[in-house]
C-alpha positions in Angstrom: 110.4 104.8 111.6 112.7 104.1 108.9 110.0 103.6 106.5 108.4 106.7 107.3 111.8 108.6 106.7 112.4 107.0 103.3 108.6 107.8 102.6 109.0 111.5 103.2 112.0 111.9 101.1 110.5 109.8 98.0 110.6 111.6 94.8 107.4 113.4 93.6 105.7 113.4 90.1 107.4 116.3 89.3 111.1 116.0 88.2 111.3 119.8 88.8 110.0 120.7 92.2 110.8 119.0 95.7 107.5 117.7 97.0 107.3 116.5 100.3 105.5 113.0 100.6 103.4 111.8 103.6 101.2 108.8 104.0 98.0 109.2 105.6 95.6 106.5 106.9 91.8 107.0 107.4 90.4 104.9 110.0 87.0 104.4 111.4 83.8 102.4 111.2 81.9 101.8 107.9 79.6 104.5 107.1 81.2 107.3 108.7 82.3 109.1 105.5 85.8 108.2 105.0 85.5 107.8 101.4 83.1 111.0 101.2 85.8 113.0 102.9 88.7 111.9 100.7 86.5 112.6 97.7 85.5 116.0 98.9 89.0 116.7 99.5 90.5 115.5 96.1 87.7 115.9 93.9 85.5 118.5 95.7 82.7 116.2 95.2 80.3 114.3 97.0 78.2 111.2 96.2 74.9 110.7 97.8 74.4 107.3 97.8 76.8 104.8 100.0 79.0 102.5 98.6 81.0 100.3 101.0 85.2 100.4 100.6 86.1 96.7 100.2 89.9 96.6 101.2 91.2 100.1 100.5 91.3 103.1 98.2 93.9 105.4 97.5 93.6 109.2 96.8 96.4 112.0 96.4 96.2 115.6 97.2 98.9 118.2 97.0 98.9 121.4 99.2 101.0 124.4 98.6 102.0 125.6 102.2 104.0 129.0 103.0 107.2 129.2 102.3 107.1 127.6 98.7 106.7 124.2 100.8 104.7 121.6 98.6 103.1 118.4 100.5 101.8 115.5 98.8 99.4 113.7 100.7 98.9 110.0 100.1 95.4 109.2 101.5 94.7 105.4 102.4 91.1 105.2 102.9 90.8 101.8 104.8 87.3 99.9 104.7 85.6 99.7 108.1 85.4 95.9 108.1 89.0 95.6 108.2 89.7 95.9 111.8 89.5 92.5 112.4 91.6 91.6 109.3 95.1 90.5 109.1 96.3 93.0 106.7 95.4 95.9 108.9 98.9 96.1 110.3 100.2 96.4 106.7 98.1 99.1 105.6 99.1 101.3 109.0 102.7 100.5 108.6 104.7 103.5 108.0 102.1 105.9 108.4 102.9 109.6 109.2 99.8 110.4 110.4 96.4 108.3 111.2 93.1 110.1 111.0 90.5 108.3 113.1 87.0 109.3 111.7 83.7 109.0 113.3 80.3 110.1 112.6 79.0 112.7 114.8 75.4 111.3 114.9 76.6 107.6 115.7 77.7 107.4 119.4 78.8 103.8 118.4 81.3 105.1 115.8 82.9 107.2 118.4 82.9 104.5 121.0 84.7 102.4 118.5 87.6 104.7 117.8 89.1 103.3 121.0 89.5 99.9 119.4 90.9 101.6 116.0 93.5 103.1 118.0 94.6 100.4 119.8 95.2 98.7 116.3 97.4 101.6 115.7 99.3 101.3 118.7 99.7 97.4 118.1 101.0 98.4 114.7 103.9 100.6 116.3 104.7 97.9 119.0 107.6 95.7 118.3 107.6 91.8 119.1 109.2 92.5 122.2 106.4 94.9 123.4 108.2 98.0 123.1 106.0 100.8 121.6 107.8 102.8 119.1 106.9 106.5 117.9 103.5 106.7 117.1 102.4 108.9 114.1 100.7 112.0 114.2 97.1 111.1 115.5 94.0 113.3 114.2 90.4 112.8 115.4 88.0 113.8 112.8 84.2 114.1 113.5 82.1 114.1 110.2 78.6 115.1 109.3 78.5 118.4 111.1 75.8 119.5 108.8 73.6 117.2 110.5 74.5 118.9 114.1 70.5 118.7 115.0 71.2 114.9 115.1 74.2 115.0 117.1 74.8 112.0 119.3 78.5 112.7 120.6 79.1 115.9 122.4 81.7 118.4 121.5 83.0 118.1 125.3 83.4 114.6 125.0 85.3 114.2 121.4 87.4 117.5 122.8 88.3 115.4 126.0 89.2 112.4 124.0 91.5 114.0 121.8 93.3 116.1 124.5 93.7 112.9 126.5 95.4 111.1 123.8 97.3 114.4 122.5 95.4 114.3 119.2 94.8 117.2 116.7 90.8 117.5 116.4 88.7 118.7 113.8 84.9 118.6 112.7 84.1 118.6 109.3 81.2 118.1 106.4 81.9 115.9 103.6 78.5 116.8 102.3 79.1 120.8 102.2 82.8 120.4 102.4 82.9 122.7 105.4 86.3 122.6 106.9 87.5 119.6 104.8 90.4 121.4 103.1 91.2 123.7 105.9 91.6 120.6 108.3 94.0 118.5 105.8 96.0 121.5 105.1 96.6 121.9 108.9 97.5 118.2 108.9 100.0 118.8 106.1 101.6 121.8 107.8 101.9 119.8 111.0 103.5 117.0 108.9 105.9 119.6 107.3 106.5 121.4 110.3 105.1 124.7 108.7 103.4 127.5 110.8 100.2 128.7 109.1 98.6 132.2 109.4 95.7 132.0 111.9 93.5 134.8 110.5 91.4 134.1 107.7 92.7 130.7 107.1 89.8 129.3 105.4 89.8 132.3 102.8 93.6 131.7 102.1 92.7 128.1 100.5 92.4 127.9 97.0 91.3 125.1 95.1 93.0 124.0 91.9 92.3 121.3 89.3 91.3 118.0 91.2 91.4 114.7 89.8 90.6 111.4 91.9 92.5 107.9 92.1 90.2 105.6 93.2 91.6 101.9 93.1 89.8 99.2 95.3 90.4 96.1 96.6 94.2 96.2 96.3 94.9 94.1 99.4 97.5 91.8 97.7 99.7 94.8 96.6 100.4 96.4 100.0 103.8 95.0 100.9 105.2 96.5 104.1 103.0 99.5 104.1 104.2 100.8 100.7 101.6 102.1 97.9 101.3 99.7 94.9 102.3 101.4 91.6 99.3 102.4 89.9 98.6 105.2 87.9 98.3 108.5 90.1 96.4 111.6 89.6 96.3 114.3 92.5 93.9 117.2 93.6 95.4 120.0 95.3 95.0 123.4 97.2 97.5 126.2 98.1 98.0 129.0 100.8 99.4 132.1 99.8 
């Protein structure tokens, strides 16, 4: 809890602006599109070929919210094969939000979210078995552009989200549909900023976006902190 509070108040890349920083973890099986989602958000790009994430990647994305509130989302893209690894708790530690990703055309990827969520709860449980405050949890269904191949019913995913008190979104990393909107709403929830409900999509303006993609940095993760690598970021704003 203390780590999360410290992370939130960390200084940003800008010396003149107060940018609130939040650590967000992307979890889920391999090939559900976690990297594609992060890449679409930060670089407005989509790679057709699949490349497995080994360990983790880092992405940064800045969002400008109403009231001149600036939020820096620090995205940790966790490889799907890490669920049984010993580093998973280090990755999750100190997270402000956890995004549980699944592929709407792959029912197994949805069913396996139970295991991923269990890992999250274990990471926020003390040695004495006391569960501490969990981060904001979000259910994110990807590949809505393939709705004709849907294998996970919306009613089922909605029920899972309600039962666990998750925010819930469905996006397409390929087309970009609702990706920035979803993460803007996550940023607003973390920053406790109310967003205008009408025409929210049309109010999101994309600015210059660059990506930081650093793979296989397991050894650099200590106590849930981001290693000191060269950082660049993408952004969007809501007026």
